All heavy atoms as TSV, in Angstrom:
chain	resi	resn	atom	element	x	y	z
A	1	GLU	N	N	20.291	-15.037	14.920
A	1	GLU	CA	C	19.935	-16.210	14.142
A	1	GLU	C	C	19.268	-15.809	12.829
A	1	GLU	O	O	19.627	-16.308	11.764
A	1	GLU	CB	C	19.009	-17.106	14.966
A	1	GLU	CG	C	18.579	-18.345	14.253
A	1	GLU	CD	C	17.614	-19.186	15.095
A	1	GLU	OE1	O	17.550	-19.000	16.330
A	1	GLU	OE2	O	16.929	-20.006	14.485
A	2	ILE	N	N	18.311	-14.893	12.929
A	2	ILE	CA	C	17.589	-14.460	11.731
A	2	ILE	C	C	18.509	-13.673	10.811
A	2	ILE	O	O	18.449	-13.817	9.584
A	2	ILE	CB	C	16.349	-13.631	12.123
A	2	ILE	CG1	C	15.369	-14.531	12.861
A	2	ILE	CG2	C	15.701	-13.015	10.894
A	2	ILE	CD1	C	14.255	-13.806	13.523
A	3	GLN	N	N	19.381	-12.873	11.399
A	3	GLN	CA	C	20.329	-12.129	10.575
A	3	GLN	C	C	21.215	-13.092	9.780
A	3	GLN	O	O	21.496	-12.862	8.607
A	3	GLN	CB	C	21.181	-11.213	11.443
A	3	GLN	CG	C	22.117	-10.337	10.642
A	3	GLN	CD	C	22.922	-9.403	11.524
A	3	GLN	OE1	O	22.964	-9.549	12.748
A	3	GLN	NE2	N	23.562	-8.445	10.917
A	4	GLY	N	N	21.625	-14.177	10.416
A	4	GLY	CA	C	22.426	-15.178	9.713
A	4	GLY	C	C	21.662	-15.794	8.559
A	4	GLY	O	O	22.217	-16.009	7.466
A	5	GLU	N	N	20.385	-16.090	8.781
A	5	GLU	CA	C	19.556	-16.645	7.709
A	5	GLU	C	C	19.400	-15.634	6.568
A	5	GLU	O	O	19.441	-16.012	5.387
A	5	GLU	CB	C	18.188	-17.033	8.253
A	5	GLU	CG	C	18.226	-18.190	9.231
A	5	GLU	CD	C	16.877	-18.449	9.866
A	5	GLU	OE1	O	15.848	-18.273	9.190
A	5	GLU	OE2	O	16.850	-18.814	11.058
A	6	ALA	N	N	19.221	-14.372	6.927
A	6	ALA	CA	C	19.081	-13.336	5.907
A	6	ALA	C	C	20.379	-13.183	5.110
A	6	ALA	O	O	20.343	-12.985	3.892
A	6	ALA	CB	C	18.689	-12.010	6.554
A	7	LEU	N	N	21.510	-13.298	5.781
A	7	LEU	CA	C	22.788	-13.222	5.078
A	7	LEU	C	C	22.952	-14.388	4.104
A	7	LEU	O	O	23.510	-14.224	3.023
A	7	LEU	CB	C	23.946	-13.184	6.076
A	7	LEU	CG	C	24.097	-11.864	6.834
A	7	LEU	CD1	C	25.145	-12.000	7.937
A	7	LEU	CD2	C	24.436	-10.728	5.893
A	8	GLU	N	N	22.451	-15.560	4.493
A	8	GLU	CA	C	22.475	-16.705	3.578
A	8	GLU	C	C	21.636	-16.410	2.334
A	8	GLU	O	O	22.038	-16.724	1.210
A	8	GLU	CB	C	21.955	-17.956	4.270
A	8	GLU	CG	C	22.904	-18.555	5.279
A	8	GLU	CD	C	22.305	-19.766	5.969
A	8	GLU	OE1	O	21.562	-20.519	5.312
A	8	GLU	OE2	O	22.580	-19.953	7.165
A	9	MET	N	N	20.467	-15.819	2.554
A	9	MET	CA	C	19.603	-15.464	1.424
A	9	MET	C	C	20.295	-14.446	0.530
A	9	MET	O	O	20.240	-14.547	-0.696
A	9	MET	CB	C	18.264	-14.907	1.915
A	9	MET	CG	C	17.361	-15.935	2.561
A	9	MET	SD	S	16.949	-17.329	1.482
A	9	MET	CE	C	16.155	-16.534	0.123
A	10	LEU	N	N	20.960	-13.469	1.121
A	10	LEU	CA	C	21.679	-12.468	0.344
A	10	LEU	C	C	22.759	-13.128	-0.503
A	10	LEU	O	O	22.927	-12.798	-1.671
A	10	LEU	CB	C	22.291	-11.420	1.270
A	10	LEU	CG	C	23.088	-10.305	0.598
A	10	LEU	CD1	C	22.220	-9.517	-0.372
A	10	LEU	CD2	C	23.687	-9.395	1.663
A	11	SER	N	N	23.449	-14.075	0.072
A	11	SER	CA	C	24.487	-14.804	-0.662
A	11	SER	C	C	23.890	-15.534	-1.856
A	11	SER	O	O	24.461	-15.540	-2.952
A	11	SER	CB	C	25.189	-15.786	0.264
A	11	SER	OG	O	26.132	-16.540	-0.439
A	12	ILE	N	N	22.731	-16.131	-1.663
A	12	ILE	CA	C	22.047	-16.825	-2.759
A	12	ILE	C	C	21.731	-15.842	-3.884
A	12	ILE	O	O	21.979	-16.118	-5.062
A	12	ILE	CB	C	20.757	-17.510	-2.253
A	12	ILE	CG1	C	21.121	-18.708	-1.376
A	12	ILE	CG2	C	19.865	-17.925	-3.419
A	12	ILE	CD1	C	19.938	-19.302	-0.634
A	13	PHE	N	N	21.204	-14.682	-3.529
A	13	PHE	CA	C	20.846	-13.700	-4.550
A	13	PHE	C	C	22.068	-13.171	-5.283
A	13	PHE	O	O	22.010	-12.897	-6.475
A	13	PHE	CB	C	20.069	-12.540	-3.940
A	13	PHE	CG	C	18.653	-12.888	-3.609
A	13	PHE	CD1	C	18.227	-12.930	-2.301
A	13	PHE	CD2	C	17.739	-13.179	-4.602
A	13	PHE	CE1	C	16.930	-13.266	-1.985
A	13	PHE	CE2	C	16.432	-13.517	-4.306
A	13	PHE	CZ	C	16.026	-13.555	-2.990
A	14	LYS	N	N	23.171	-13.021	-4.574
A	14	LYS	CA	C	24.379	-12.488	-5.207
A	14	LYS	C	C	25.029	-13.494	-6.149
A	14	LYS	O	O	25.668	-13.102	-7.118
A	14	LYS	CB	C	25.384	-12.058	-4.143
A	14	LYS	CG	C	25.021	-10.769	-3.470
A	14	LYS	CD	C	26.104	-10.366	-2.489
A	14	LYS	CE	C	25.827	-9.004	-1.900
A	14	LYS	NZ	N	26.877	-8.585	-0.972
A	15	THR	N	N	24.896	-14.779	-5.866
A	15	THR	CA	C	25.586	-15.778	-6.671
A	15	THR	C	C	24.759	-16.292	-7.842
A	15	THR	O	O	25.323	-16.821	-8.791
A	15	THR	CB	C	26.011	-16.983	-5.808
A	15	THR	OG1	O	24.861	-17.548	-5.178
A	15	THR	CG2	C	27.012	-16.572	-4.753
A	16	ARG	N	N	23.467	-16.138	-7.790
A	16	ARG	CA	C	22.617	-16.623	-8.874
A	16	ARG	C	C	22.422	-15.564	-9.933
A	16	ARG	O	O	22.330	-14.384	-9.637
A	16	ARG	CB	C	21.254	-17.041	-8.334
A	16	ARG	CG	C	21.323	-18.297	-7.524
A	16	ARG	CD	C	19.947	-18.796	-7.248
A	16	ARG	NE	N	20.011	-19.970	-6.409
A	16	ARG	CZ	C	18.960	-20.508	-5.841
A	16	ARG	NH1	N	17.778	-19.980	-6.026
A	16	ARG	NH2	N	19.078	-21.571	-5.096
A	17	LYS	N	N	22.316	-16.014	-11.145
A	17	LYS	CA	C	22.052	-15.101	-12.258
A	17	LYS	C	C	20.568	-15.070	-12.612
A	17	LYS	O	O	20.152	-14.329	-13.462
A	17	LYS	CB	C	22.850	-15.523	-13.492
A	17	LYS	CG	C	24.336	-15.564	-13.266
A	17	LYS	CD	C	24.887	-14.190	-13.084
A	17	LYS	CE	C	26.394	-14.254	-12.940
A	17	LYS	NZ	N	26.975	-13.066	-12.414
A	18	VAL	N	N	19.777	-15.922	-11.946
A	18	VAL	CA	C	18.343	-15.999	-12.241
A	18	VAL	C	C	17.563	-15.401	-11.084
A	18	VAL	O	O	18.076	-15.207	-9.992
A	18	VAL	CB	C	17.891	-17.462	-12.473
A	18	VAL	CG1	C	18.575	-18.022	-13.693
A	18	VAL	CG2	C	18.181	-18.307	-11.262
A	19	ASP	N	N	16.303	-15.139	-11.345
A	19	ASP	CA	C	15.414	-14.596	-10.319
A	19	ASP	C	C	15.173	-15.643	-9.232
A	19	ASP	O	O	14.894	-16.796	-9.535
A	19	ASP	CB	C	14.088	-14.195	-10.965
A	19	ASP	CG	C	13.147	-13.524	-9.986
A	19	ASP	OD1	O	13.609	-13.065	-8.933
A	19	ASP	OD2	O	11.947	-13.461	-10.297
A	20	SER	N	N	15.314	-15.257	-7.992
A	20	SER	CA	C	15.163	-16.185	-6.874
A	20	SER	C	C	13.902	-15.885	-6.065
A	20	SER	O	O	13.900	-16.021	-4.845
A	20	SER	CB	C	16.398	-16.115	-5.972
A	20	SER	OG	O	17.536	-16.505	-6.670
A	21	LEU	N	N	12.845	-15.489	-6.742
A	21	LEU	CA	C	11.604	-15.150	-6.053
A	21	LEU	C	C	11.087	-16.333	-5.236
A	21	LEU	O	O	10.643	-16.158	-4.106
A	21	LEU	CB	C	10.545	-14.688	-7.054
A	21	LEU	CG	C	9.196	-14.306	-6.453
A	21	LEU	CD1	C	9.345	-13.175	-5.447
A	21	LEU	CD2	C	8.216	-13.932	-7.548
A	22	ALA	N	N	11.165	-17.534	-5.771
A	22	ALA	CA	C	10.680	-18.712	-5.038
A	22	ALA	C	C	11.455	-18.895	-3.733
A	22	ALA	O	O	10.858	-19.209	-2.698
A	22	ALA	CB	C	10.804	-19.956	-5.909
A	23	ASP	N	N	12.765	-18.666	-3.765
A	23	ASP	CA	C	13.573	-18.780	-2.546
A	23	ASP	C	C	13.193	-17.708	-1.531
A	23	ASP	O	O	13.111	-17.967	-0.331
A	23	ASP	CB	C	15.066	-18.654	-2.870
A	23	ASP	CG	C	15.573	-19.823	-3.688
A	23	ASP	OD1	O	15.155	-20.967	-3.414
A	23	ASP	OD2	O	16.377	-19.583	-4.596
A	24	LEU	N	N	12.963	-16.497	-2.015
A	24	LEU	CA	C	12.581	-15.408	-1.127
A	24	LEU	C	C	11.223	-15.667	-0.484
A	24	LEU	O	O	11.046	-15.452	0.718
A	24	LEU	CB	C	12.568	-14.093	-1.902
A	24	LEU	CG	C	12.294	-12.836	-1.090
A	24	LEU	CD1	C	13.319	-12.672	0.018
A	24	LEU	CD2	C	12.283	-11.626	-1.993
A	25	LEU	N	N	10.281	-16.162	-1.268
A	25	LEU	CA	C	8.962	-16.473	-0.722
A	25	LEU	C	C	9.037	-17.617	0.289
A	25	LEU	O	O	8.344	-17.592	1.316
A	25	LEU	CB	C	7.989	-16.811	-1.852
A	25	LEU	CG	C	7.609	-15.634	-2.751
A	25	LEU	CD1	C	6.797	-16.115	-3.942
A	25	LEU	CD2	C	6.877	-14.566	-1.975
A	26	ALA	N	N	9.884	-18.592	0.037
A	26	ALA	CA	C	10.062	-19.695	0.985
A	26	ALA	C	C	10.671	-19.187	2.288
A	26	ALA	O	O	10.259	-19.595	3.385
A	26	ALA	CB	C	10.944	-20.780	0.376
A	27	PHE	N	N	11.639	-18.290	2.184
A	27	PHE	CA	C	12.244	-17.688	3.380
A	27	PHE	C	C	11.185	-16.929	4.174
A	27	PHE	O	O	11.095	-17.049	5.401
A	27	PHE	CB	C	13.385	-16.761	2.955
A	27	PHE	CG	C	14.070	-16.053	4.082
A	27	PHE	CD1	C	14.598	-16.756	5.162
A	27	PHE	CD2	C	14.234	-14.684	4.067
A	27	PHE	CE1	C	15.245	-16.105	6.207
A	27	PHE	CE2	C	14.876	-14.024	5.090
A	27	PHE	CZ	C	15.385	-14.738	6.160
A	28	ASP	N	N	10.346	-16.170	3.487
A	28	ASP	CA	C	9.271	-15.427	4.140
A	28	ASP	C	C	8.307	-16.377	4.852
A	28	ASP	O	O	7.903	-16.134	5.996
A	28	ASP	CB	C	8.530	-14.580	3.103
A	28	ASP	CG	C	7.476	-13.690	3.716
A	28	ASP	OD1	O	7.847	-12.825	4.538
A	28	ASP	OD2	O	6.283	-13.852	3.379
A	29	ARG	N	N	7.954	-17.492	4.198
A	29	ARG	CA	C	7.051	-18.475	4.827
A	29	ARG	C	C	7.679	-19.085	6.083
A	29	ARG	O	O	7.009	-19.291	7.089
A	29	ARG	CB	C	6.693	-19.581	3.832
A	29	ARG	CG	C	5.610	-19.194	2.842
A	29	ARG	CD	C	5.093	-20.401	2.071
A	29	ARG	NE	N	6.134	-21.069	1.301
A	29	ARG	CZ	C	6.524	-20.718	0.084
A	29	ARG	NH1	N	5.963	-19.698	-0.517
A	29	ARG	NH2	N	7.475	-21.399	-0.537
A	30	ARG	N	N	8.994	-19.374	6.014
A	30	ARG	CA	C	9.675	-19.935	7.190
A	30	ARG	C	C	9.667	-18.948	8.356
A	30	ARG	O	O	9.443	-19.341	9.504
A	30	ARG	CB	C	11.122	-20.315	6.836
A	30	ARG	CG	C	11.237	-21.537	5.956
A	30	ARG	CD	C	12.659	-22.070	5.872
A	30	ARG	NE	N	13.646	-21.093	5.457
A	30	ARG	CZ	C	13.978	-20.828	4.189
A	30	ARG	NH1	N	13.374	-21.474	3.199
A	30	ARG	NH2	N	14.915	-19.946	3.911
A	31	LEU	N	N	9.876	-17.678	8.064
A	31	LEU	CA	C	9.843	-16.672	9.132
A	31	LEU	C	C	8.442	-16.571	9.729
A	31	LEU	O	O	8.276	-16.541	10.954
A	31	LEU	CB	C	10.289	-15.309	8.599
A	31	LEU	CG	C	11.763	-15.170	8.225
A	31	LEU	CD1	C	12.016	-13.811	7.598
A	31	LEU	CD2	C	12.659	-15.387	9.422
A	32	LYS	N	N	7.449	-16.518	8.877
A	32	LYS	CA	C	6.072	-16.389	9.356
A	32	LYS	C	C	5.628	-17.629	10.120
A	32	LYS	O	O	4.842	-17.521	11.062
A	32	LYS	CB	C	5.138	-16.073	8.198
A	32	LYS	CG	C	5.351	-14.651	7.688
A	32	LYS	CD	C	4.466	-14.340	6.504
A	32	LYS	CE	C	4.726	-12.906	6.062
A	32	LYS	NZ	N	4.027	-12.569	4.845
A	33	ALA	N	N	6.122	-18.802	9.761
A	33	ALA	CA	C	5.789	-20.030	10.489
A	33	ALA	C	C	6.318	-19.965	11.923
A	33	ALA	O	O	5.776	-20.620	12.813
A	33	ALA	CB	C	6.363	-21.248	9.761
A	34	ARG	N	N	7.346	-19.162	12.120
A	34	ARG	CA	C	7.918	-18.978	13.461
A	34	ARG	C	C	7.353	-17.715	14.130
A	34	ARG	O	O	7.886	-17.218	15.108
A	34	ARG	CB	C	9.442	-18.878	13.353
A	34	ARG	CG	C	10.051	-20.194	12.908
A	34	ARG	CD	C	11.438	-20.118	12.344
A	34	ARG	NE	N	12.400	-19.290	13.035
A	34	ARG	CZ	C	13.560	-18.904	12.507
A	34	ARG	NH1	N	13.901	-19.306	11.293
A	34	ARG	NH2	N	14.388	-18.151	13.180
A	35	ASN	N	N	6.259	-17.196	13.567
A	35	ASN	CA	C	5.603	-15.981	14.069
A	35	ASN	C	C	6.519	-14.772	14.033
A	35	ASN	O	O	6.485	-13.918	14.922
A	35	ASN	CB	C	5.036	-16.191	15.474
A	35	ASN	CG	C	3.891	-17.157	15.484
A	35	ASN	OD1	O	3.055	-17.147	14.584
A	35	ASN	ND2	N	3.843	-18.012	16.479
A	36	LEU	N	N	7.350	-14.702	13.006
A	36	LEU	CA	C	8.227	-13.556	12.791
A	36	LEU	C	C	7.777	-12.850	11.525
A	36	LEU	O	O	7.552	-13.487	10.505
A	36	LEU	CB	C	9.683	-14.010	12.646
A	36	LEU	CG	C	10.246	-14.786	13.829
A	36	LEU	CD1	C	11.592	-15.378	13.477
A	36	LEU	CD2	C	10.356	-13.882	15.052
A	37	ASN	N	N	7.628	-11.540	11.599
A	37	ASN	CA	C	7.170	-10.777	10.452
A	37	ASN	C	C	8.189	-9.686	10.142
A	37	ASN	O	O	8.176	-8.629	10.754
A	37	ASN	CB	C	5.802	-10.162	10.726
A	37	ASN	CG	C	5.248	-9.443	9.511
A	37	ASN	OD1	O	5.904	-9.300	8.503
A	37	ASN	ND2	N	4.027	-8.977	9.633
A	38	PRO	N	N	9.101	-9.936	9.186
A	38	PRO	CA	C	10.113	-8.933	8.873
A	38	PRO	C	C	9.533	-7.636	8.324
A	38	PRO	O	O	10.156	-6.592	8.412
A	38	PRO	CB	C	11.003	-9.626	7.840
A	38	PRO	CG	C	10.146	-10.681	7.246
A	38	PRO	CD	C	9.195	-11.110	8.330
A	39	GLY	N	N	8.337	-7.694	7.788
A	39	GLY	CA	C	7.713	-6.482	7.258
A	39	GLY	C	C	7.456	-5.455	8.334
A	39	GLY	O	O	7.547	-4.249	8.101
A	40	THR	N	N	7.139	-5.905	9.537
A	40	THR	CA	C	6.890	-4.983	10.640
A	40	THR	C	C	8.145	-4.184	10.952
A	40	THR	O	O	8.090	-2.966	11.148
A	40	THR	CB	C	6.430	-5.761	11.882
A	40	THR	OG1	O	5.246	-6.489	11.544
A	40	THR	CG2	C	6.117	-4.834	13.027
A	41	SER	N	N	9.285	-4.836	11.001
A	41	SER	CA	C	10.544	-4.141	11.265
A	41	SER	C	C	10.856	-3.151	10.155
A	41	SER	O	O	11.315	-2.034	10.412
A	41	SER	CB	C	11.694	-5.135	11.412
A	41	SER	OG	O	11.475	-5.973	12.507
A	42	ALA	N	N	10.624	-3.552	8.922
A	42	ALA	CA	C	10.879	-2.658	7.791
A	42	ALA	C	C	9.976	-1.438	7.864
A	42	ALA	O	O	10.426	-0.309	7.639
A	42	ALA	CB	C	10.673	-3.409	6.480
A	43	ASP	N	N	8.702	-1.639	8.189
A	43	ASP	CA	C	7.765	-0.514	8.303
A	43	ASP	C	C	8.212	0.455	9.386
A	43	ASP	O	O	8.182	1.675	9.199
A	43	ASP	CB	C	6.356	-1.019	8.624
A	43	ASP	CG	C	5.726	-1.784	7.480
A	43	ASP	OD1	O	6.233	-1.686	6.344
A	43	ASP	OD2	O	4.736	-2.488	7.725
A	44	LEU	N	N	8.627	-0.070	10.528
A	44	LEU	CA	C	9.070	0.778	11.626
A	44	LEU	C	C	10.334	1.550	11.245
A	44	LEU	O	O	10.462	2.738	11.543
A	44	LEU	CB	C	9.325	-0.066	12.879
A	44	LEU	CG	C	9.745	0.694	14.129
A	44	LEU	CD1	C	8.714	1.748	14.513
A	44	LEU	CD2	C	9.962	-0.269	15.278
A	45	THR	N	N	11.242	0.907	10.543
A	45	THR	CA	C	12.475	1.568	10.114
A	45	THR	C	C	12.167	2.716	9.161
A	45	THR	O	O	12.677	3.832	9.320
A	45	THR	CB	C	13.423	0.559	9.438
A	45	THR	OG1	O	13.730	-0.465	10.377
A	45	THR	CG2	C	14.685	1.218	8.959
A	46	VAL	N	N	11.330	2.466	8.174
A	46	VAL	CA	C	10.985	3.501	7.200
A	46	VAL	C	C	10.248	4.649	7.880
A	46	VAL	O	O	10.521	5.829	7.619
A	46	VAL	CB	C	10.149	2.912	6.042
A	46	VAL	CG1	C	9.593	4.011	5.154
A	46	VAL	CG2	C	11.001	1.956	5.228
A	47	ALA	N	N	9.317	4.347	8.771
A	47	ALA	CA	C	8.571	5.393	9.465
A	47	ALA	C	C	9.501	6.255	10.316
A	47	ALA	O	O	9.349	7.484	10.377
A	47	ALA	CB	C	7.479	4.772	10.336
A	48	THR	N	N	10.475	5.633	10.962
A	48	THR	CA	C	11.427	6.376	11.781
A	48	THR	C	C	12.281	7.302	10.925
A	48	THR	O	O	12.492	8.476	11.267
A	48	THR	CB	C	12.327	5.403	12.573
A	48	THR	OG1	O	11.492	4.580	13.394
A	48	THR	CG2	C	13.325	6.134	13.438
A	49	LEU	N	N	12.779	6.787	9.802
A	49	LEU	CA	C	13.582	7.620	8.906
A	49	LEU	C	C	12.755	8.771	8.324
A	49	LEU	O	O	13.236	9.904	8.224
A	49	LEU	CB	C	14.169	6.768	7.778
A	49	LEU	CG	C	15.210	5.741	8.216
A	49	LEU	CD1	C	15.550	4.806	7.055
A	49	LEU	CD2	C	16.456	6.422	8.750
A	50	PHE	N	N	11.512	8.496	7.975
A	50	PHE	CA	C	10.629	9.538	7.449
A	50	PHE	C	C	10.382	10.619	8.499
A	50	PHE	O	O	10.462	11.811	8.209
A	50	PHE	CB	C	9.295	8.924	6.992
A	50	PHE	CG	C	8.307	9.952	6.522
A	50	PHE	CD1	C	8.479	10.588	5.302
A	50	PHE	CD2	C	7.207	10.272	7.292
A	50	PHE	CE1	C	7.570	11.541	4.866
A	50	PHE	CE2	C	6.293	11.219	6.867
A	50	PHE	CZ	C	6.472	11.858	5.647
A	51	ALA	N	N	10.099	10.205	9.737
A	51	ALA	CA	C	9.848	11.168	10.813
A	51	ALA	C	C	11.082	12.028	11.076
A	51	ALA	O	O	10.973	13.244	11.283
A	51	ALA	CB	C	9.423	10.439	12.083
A	52	ALA	N	N	12.261	11.425	11.062
A	52	ALA	CA	C	13.491	12.186	11.289
A	52	ALA	C	C	13.707	13.205	10.169
A	52	ALA	O	O	14.082	14.353	10.420
A	52	ALA	CB	C	14.681	11.241	11.392
A	53	ARG	N	N	13.462	12.791	8.949
A	53	ARG	CA	C	13.623	13.710	7.806
A	53	ARG	C	C	12.599	14.829	7.866
A	53	ARG	O	O	12.917	15.999	7.662
A	53	ARG	CB	C	13.480	12.922	6.499
A	53	ARG	CG	C	13.557	13.763	5.265
A	53	ARG	CD	C	14.985	14.182	4.975
A	53	ARG	NE	N	15.028	14.833	3.682
A	53	ARG	CZ	C	15.531	16.028	3.474
A	53	ARG	NH1	N	16.101	16.687	4.459
A	53	ARG	NH2	N	15.518	16.570	2.286
A	54	LEU	N	N	11.369	14.497	8.162
A	54	LEU	CA	C	10.310	15.491	8.266
A	54	LEU	C	C	10.605	16.468	9.395
A	54	LEU	O	O	10.414	17.679	9.248
A	54	LEU	CB	C	8.966	14.793	8.493
A	54	LEU	CG	C	7.715	15.649	8.424
A	54	LEU	CD1	C	7.608	16.333	7.072
A	54	LEU	CD2	C	6.492	14.807	8.694
A	55	ASP	N	N	11.098	15.972	10.510
A	55	ASP	CA	C	11.457	16.817	11.645
A	55	ASP	C	C	12.521	17.827	11.216
A	55	ASP	O	O	12.436	19.014	11.553
A	55	ASP	CB	C	11.964	15.950	12.795
A	55	ASP	CG	C	12.217	16.743	14.058
A	55	ASP	OD1	O	11.306	17.483	14.487
A	55	ASP	OD2	O	13.330	16.611	14.615
A	56	GLY	N	N	13.506	17.388	10.471
A	56	GLY	CA	C	14.551	18.290	9.993
A	56	GLY	C	C	14.016	19.356	9.055
A	56	GLY	O	O	14.451	20.503	9.080
A	57	ILE	N	N	13.064	19.003	8.228
A	57	ILE	CA	C	12.476	19.960	7.290
A	57	ILE	C	C	11.620	20.982	8.028
A	57	ILE	O	O	11.716	22.184	7.779
A	57	ILE	CB	C	11.633	19.224	6.227
A	57	ILE	CG1	C	12.544	18.411	5.303
A	57	ILE	CG2	C	10.788	20.200	5.420
A	57	ILE	CD1	C	11.788	17.464	4.386
A	58	LEU	N	N	10.796	20.517	8.943
A	58	LEU	CA	C	9.869	21.409	9.639
A	58	LEU	C	C	10.569	22.355	10.599
A	58	LEU	O	O	10.050	23.437	10.879
A	58	LEU	CB	C	8.820	20.588	10.379
A	58	LEU	CG	C	7.863	19.801	9.481
A	58	LEU	CD1	C	6.924	18.950	10.330
A	58	LEU	CD2	C	7.063	20.731	8.587
A	59	LEU	N	N	11.717	21.982	11.111
A	59	LEU	CA	C	12.412	22.823	12.082
A	59	LEU	C	C	13.331	23.862	11.432
A	59	LEU	O	O	13.885	24.702	12.126
A	59	LEU	CB	C	13.204	21.967	13.055
A	59	LEU	CG	C	12.359	21.094	13.990
A	59	LEU	CD1	C	13.253	20.264	14.887
A	59	LEU	CD2	C	11.420	21.961	14.825
A	60	GLN	N	N	13.470	23.830	10.107
A	60	GLN	CA	C	14.297	24.820	9.434
A	60	GLN	C	C	13.555	26.145	9.375
A	60	GLN	O	O	12.344	26.181	9.149
A	60	GLN	CB	C	14.643	24.369	8.028
A	60	GLN	CG	C	15.587	23.203	7.990
A	60	GLN	CD	C	15.966	22.837	6.564
A	60	GLN	OE1	O	15.594	23.513	5.614
A	60	GLN	NE2	N	16.692	21.747	6.419
A	61	PRO	N	N	14.296	27.249	9.588
A	61	PRO	CA	C	13.629	28.564	9.506
A	61	PRO	C	C	13.152	28.845	8.085
A	61	PRO	O	O	13.771	28.405	7.122
A	61	PRO	CB	C	14.720	29.556	9.927
A	61	PRO	CG	C	16.012	28.813	9.800
A	61	PRO	CD	C	15.703	27.351	9.888
A	62	ARG	N	N	12.054	29.553	7.986
A	62	ARG	CA	C	11.516	29.898	6.679
A	62	ARG	C	C	12.361	30.980	6.035
A	62	ARG	O	O	12.941	31.810	6.701
A	62	ARG	CB	C	10.078	30.371	6.820
A	62	ARG	CG	C	9.145	29.255	7.228
A	62	ARG	CD	C	7.762	29.729	7.359
A	62	ARG	NE	N	7.309	30.229	6.060
A	62	ARG	CZ	C	6.073	30.580	5.790
A	62	ARG	NH1	N	5.162	30.494	6.710
A	62	ARG	NH2	N	5.740	31.026	4.617
A	63	ASN	N	N	12.398	30.982	4.736
A	63	ASN	CA	C	13.152	31.982	3.989
A	63	ASN	C	C	12.182	32.718	3.067
A	63	ASN	O	O	12.112	32.457	1.882
A	63	ASN	CB	C	14.265	31.291	3.194
A	63	ASN	CG	C	15.173	32.307	2.519
A	63	ASN	OD1	O	15.019	33.496	2.705
A	63	ASN	ND2	N	16.090	31.807	1.712
A	64	ASP	N	N	11.424	33.650	3.664
A	64	ASP	CA	C	10.409	34.377	2.902
A	64	ASP	C	C	10.934	35.700	2.331
A	64	ASP	O	O	10.213	36.385	1.647
A	64	ASP	CB	C	9.193	34.680	3.785
A	64	ASP	CG	C	8.437	33.430	4.146
A	64	ASP	OD1	O	8.553	32.433	3.407
A	64	ASP	OD2	O	7.729	33.463	5.169
A	65	ALA	N	N	12.139	36.056	2.655
A	65	ALA	CA	C	12.660	37.358	2.253
A	65	ALA	C	C	13.034	37.403	0.808
A	65	ALA	O	O	13.306	36.521	0.118
A	65	ALA	CB	C	13.865	37.735	3.112
């Protein structure tokens, strides 16, 4: 359901030539009114990607030669 709403918002942004900040803020308020916080999901996604990248860097053998 939320993905569908987000796709609608994306469609709005793609079709308008003006800044749609008011629409985005209204969408955010509607989500929060339903006790949904999309920022939490975004934070978790970024942290996971960062940890995976860091893991790949730290596990590479050193090249001191």
